[in-house]
N, C-alpha and C positions, 0 to 999 in steps of 0.2 A: 727513453720516448715512452711519456703517460701516457694514456688518453682521457679524454676530456670533453665532454662535450660533443663524439662524433671529430674530435681532432686529438691531435698527438700535439705534445709541447716536452720540448726538451729541458730536465733537472740534473744539476749536479749537487749532489750533498757529499761533503766530506767532513773527518771528525768525528766524534762522539762529545755527549754532555748536553746538558739543558741549563736556559733553553734557548732553542731551534732558532738559530742567526737565519734569514732572509736576506738575502741581498737584490736588489731592481736597479738596473741599469738607467743609466741618463737617454736622453730624445734617442731613437735609433738603432739602442746600443744592446750587445748579443753580451751573454754570458762573461767573454770574456774580458770588458771590461773590469770584471774582477780579480784577473788575476795575481795582480798581487799584494789583495787583501785576504781572499779567502783561504790559502796556503796557512796563513800566519795567524788569524783568527781560530784555523780549525785545532790548530793545536791546544786550546782550548772550551770548545764546544763543538756541536754538529751547527756547518755551515750551509746553506744549501743557495745557491743563483742559477738562475732561470733564463731563456727567454723569451720573452713575451711573443704573443700570437706572431706570426710574418718574420722573424726576427732569427734570427741565428737558424737552427734546426727545426725550429717550431715552427708547426704548420697557421697557416693566416688565419686570421677570426674575424669578424665582421664589425663593419663600422656602425657608430664613429669608434675611433679611436682615443675614446676618453678616460682620464684617470676612474670613475663612477666602471664603468666595463673590464678595464683590465685589472681592478680592485678584486671585483667579483670573476674575472679568470684566475688570479691568482689562489684565491680561495680556496678556487675548485679544487686545481689543478693540487694545492695544499693536501686537501682532502681525499684524494685520488690516487696518491700517493702513499698516503699513509701516515707522513711525517706530523707530527702532534706539537700541538701550539699547550700555551700562547706562547708568540714567536716575539723574539726582538727583530723591527721590520728595520733596514738601514737599504736608504732609499738614494741614488744623487741625483741632482738636476730634476727632470720629470721623474725619474722613481719615486723619488722626495714627496710631490703628488700625492703619487701615487698611493705610497708607505699612510700618508696623512690621510687620505680618503677610508685608505681599508681600515685602520684604528680605528676612523668614527664609524664606520659603516657594521666591522664585525669584532667590536669592544671585547669580546671573550675571547676572539683568536689574539690580540696584540697586548703584546705586555709591557713593551718600550719601543719608543721611537729613535732611530739615530739619523742624521737630514745631512745630505751633504750637497753642499751649493745650492739648494732649492731655490726657486727661481721666485722675486721679487711680484709679492700678491701685488701689488699697488702697481706694476706696470701693467698690470690687464686692465684697464677701466671697463665699465660697465657700458657695453652701447645696446642698441635697440637688435633685436630676434634677428630683422633681415640682415640686418649689417654684417651679422656675426656668421650668419649663411652664405654671405656673397661673398667672403673671407674665405671661409672654411670652399666653400665649393671651388675656388680659384685656386688655392694651393691642390686640393686633391686633383683638376685637371692636370696642372703641371705636374704633380706627382705619377698621372698616366702617362703621362706622354715620357718622366725620366725613368717610367717601369720600362716601355716600349723600346726606349734608347739601352736600356740594360739589357734587356733579352736578345738587341742584335748585337752584343757587346762593342756598342758603342761608347759607351761608359767605362768601361774597361779601358780600350782602347786611347781615351783621350785621360783616363787618371795612369796607364802605366807610361804612354807615350808620351803624349805634352805634360805632365805633373808627375812624376816619378818619384819625385824627394818629396811632395806634398801628402801622395798616395800612398807612399809606404812609410812615413815617421809616426804614423799615431801604430803601426802595425809593428815599427821594428821597436817601439815602446814597451812591449809587452814584451814577458819569458817566453822563451825560444819555443817551447812545450807548446803557446798555443797560439804561435804565429802562423801557422799553415792552417788551423780552423776560422782563425777573424780572417784573413783574406778569403778564405772560399764561402764562406757566408756573407761579407760586404757586401759585395757587389751581385749577387742575385734578383731577379728582377720583386722578386715578394717582399725582401727588408727595402730597396727601396720607395716600393711605394706603400709600405708600412711607415717607413720612417717619414714622409709625407702627408700619411696620413694621421701620426701623431703629434706631426708639429698644426695638421687641420685644425688638431683639435683642442691644440693647446690652453686657448683663450677659456673655453669650455672646464679644461679641467680645472683651472684656477676657479673660478668660477665656484664651481665644484667644491674645491678647498676652501674653499672664504663660506663656504654659506652650512658646511659642516659644525659644529655646535663645542665646546670646548673642550680638552681629552681629561679633565678631572688631573687626578693624581697619576696621571701615569708619567714618566719618565722620560722625555724630550730632550734631546743632544740637538746643539744644528754647528754644524761645520764649515766653519766660511772663510774663504779664500780674500786676503784683503791689500792694502797695500804695505808696503813693509811697516811703516811706523806702526801701522794699526787705524788708521785714521779714516779708513774710506766708511764714507757716510750712509755704504749699503747695509751697513750693518745696525744701523737703527731701523732700520727696515725688518730685519731678521729680527731684530729685540722682539717688533709688534706681535710676533707670535706669543711671546710670554704672557697676554692678558689671554690668550686662547688654552693655553698646558701654562698653570701654576708651577708644575714642578718644572722647570725651566732650564737649561744652561746651556750659555752661547760658548762657544770655541775660536777665535781665530785664529787663519794660517797664513801669514805674512809668504811664504816659501812657496806658495802654490798659487798656481793658477784655478780657471774655474775645474779641470779635469782632476780635481784633487785624491781620486782613486787608482790614479794613476802617479802622479806628482808627490802628492805626499802621503802613500798609504799606511805611514806606521803612525800616522795621526789618526787615520777613522780604525784604526787595529786597539789603536792605544783606547780609546773611547767608546768601543766595542765590549772591552773588556770590562770598563769601568762603568759599563752600564749593566753589563752582565755578575760583577761581584755584587752592584747593587739590589739588583733581581734575587740571587742565591741568598743575601741574606733578613729577605723578605721584605725590603724597601716597596715603596706605595705604587701600585701601578695604576 
């Protein structure tokens, strides 16, 4: 638990070696999302996973929960913990937006990016600011009601009695040693509200990622789930990142759904290792 800006954030680091790898989970996800990636990647470098503010064991943070704020909080956490960059940032889904914004805002702290099934930015058309505010406010209101239901135990009751198979399925997909922490934190009121807050700011986060400039020669790998024949049209959307990241590579994963860190962790571990080898050989940043 690291003190950052009057709050405490949860950071889990394993392994030795540089550059240090930093893992940022998907929307509403705690560090346990990386339980099938971190131990393997820690065999050949130092690897840190963390809980964003309000998730897992980390204390809640201020609104909005957009990528610009979360990138700044991650930068402060890494500085406060004494971890030394530049870092290889690995982000899944929303965490991929955070990683991109982090690299654009703090280029001296970012050596490379590995993005696991990032959101398609074209899915977030630009809307009038008042429309965005209304949309965000509606999701936050629902999140507050959900957090109250979680506080009263109603969410846990529904999840464990009405939908036990669905509720436990994602936890059972984790290694046994992290299933307890995952269950302990998943239905905390703070986590329920924070997940809603991240969803409420998702369009803002996408806009922030779109508004950044290109990343120069920094290596960027996108690992994307696709149809078994590799023909998924969304791959074309991922390839549009190439114009903003000239040192770009796309890796299609037909055997996985969206949750690549749990469904195809070996692919991510392989790509992390390839990026580390490039950086250690003095490749472009």
